[in-house]
N, C-alpha and C positions, 0 to 999 in steps of 0.2 A: 437305520433310523432304533430305538429302543423301542418296545411294549412294555405297557403297564396293564392295569385290569382295574376296572372298575366297581363296584357297587352299588348301584344308589338303593338302599335301603330302605324298609318299611315300609318307616318315614315319611322319607320324603316325594313316594309316591301318596301318600291318605294326604297333605300338611302342598297338593300338586305343585310338586318345585322340580319335576325329574326337568321341564322344557328347561326350565332359570340355570340352572344344575350344568346340565350336556352343552348350553348357549355360552356359559363362560369356563366351558372347553373347547369346545369349537373355535370361540377367541382366539384366544392365545394362542391361534397355530395347531395343532394336535386330529391330525389324524383319527376318524370313527374307522378301523381294519372292522369292528364282530358287537355288534347290537342284540341283545333278544330279552327277554318279557320272564320268567321264570318263580319256579317252585321251587325253592331248598326242600331236600330233605336234609334228613338226619347225618344219613351217611357221607352226604358232598357239606355238609357246616361241620360234621367231628375232622377229614381233613383240611377241609380250608382253616376251621381253628389247630389244629394240631398241635400248638404251642397257650395254650389256653385251656384245654378240654379238661382239664385236673383241678380247672382253682375250685372257687367253692362258687363266686356268677356265672358258670359259665352257662347250669342249665336254665338262664336266664334270655345269659342274648343267641345262645339256641331258641326257647322262646318269642323271643320276637320279630330276631331272624325272618320265622313261618305266621309270623302271624301280618302275612298280603306276601307277594308277588313282593319282584327285587326288578330292575334293572341293571342288566351288569351290557359295562362297554368295552372294548379287547380297542386301546389310544396305540400309537405308531407317530411315533416326536423325536426330533435333535433333544434326547436330552428329556425326553417321556418321567419322566421317574419320580423325575430331580423337580419338575416343573404341574406337573402335576397335584407333588408337599406341598406346595409352593404354597397352589393356588386354595386347595382345598384349607391348612388350617391344623392349628395344634387339636390335640384328640377330645378336646375338654374344648367346650366351646364355652366358658366363660374365660379359655385362657386366647384360645384364637385370635388373630389380628382381624381387625376390622379388614374387612376390601376378603377378608377368605370368604369360602363357600359357608366356610364351617359359623366364623366364626358374623359371618353374618344374615347366618339366613335358620341352624344350627341350638335351639335352650340345651335338649339337657345331656350330661355325659355322657350316658347309656342308650342312646338315639338323637344317632352323633350327625347323619345324615348318607354315607360316603361313610364306604372302603376305599382306600387304595393301595395299591403297590410300594408297601416298606424298599425294598433298591430292584437291582435287577437280573438281579441270578433274581426271584421273591415274583414280578414283574409278564415275566418268561415262563416258569413253572404256572401262576394260576392263572392265561389266560390259555394255557394246554391244558386246567382243568376245568376251565367253563366251556373252552371252546374246539371244537375240531377242528379242525383242517378246513374242511371244507365251508366253513362260518365263517373267516376270513377271512378280508377281499384286501387285497396288494394296488395302492396306486398313487401319482398324485397329480394332484392337487394345479387349473394351470397358473396362482398367485404365486405359489414356491416360488418361482425365480427370485420373487419381491420380496418377501420374508425373511427365507435363507441359503446364505454365500454357498459355493455349492460345496464345501468343508461339511458343509453343517446337513448334506442333503442325500449323506451315501453313506 
């Protein structure tokens, strides 16, 4: 099973969309294996966004991500990374398809509600960045036999 990281950004918290977004992820059959609310410090943000830290817009990203607490989720499921990316939609909400989280709920490009891991490798790395091993829980839901074939549950 793949793991992926979700960050529900300050705009999701401020706009009371946390429950709506989590509900969409759960309805798609993803397991929440870790969840917590936290404030992001400069070092953690710099590590997480190392690929854009030298960009001129990074200070705005950092300021925004520290403007309120965020909710961090570790999700697990069959093809979880691609599934979540499809549910989330394009980075720019004005280009995101209707029916996606960003297409339906986000407004501005820099304030797009949610971060989702972009690859299986990054999903594993990002989950490890935000969660200690004792904060992650493995379990199987009773209905998985109804929604996943045996080959998808391994």
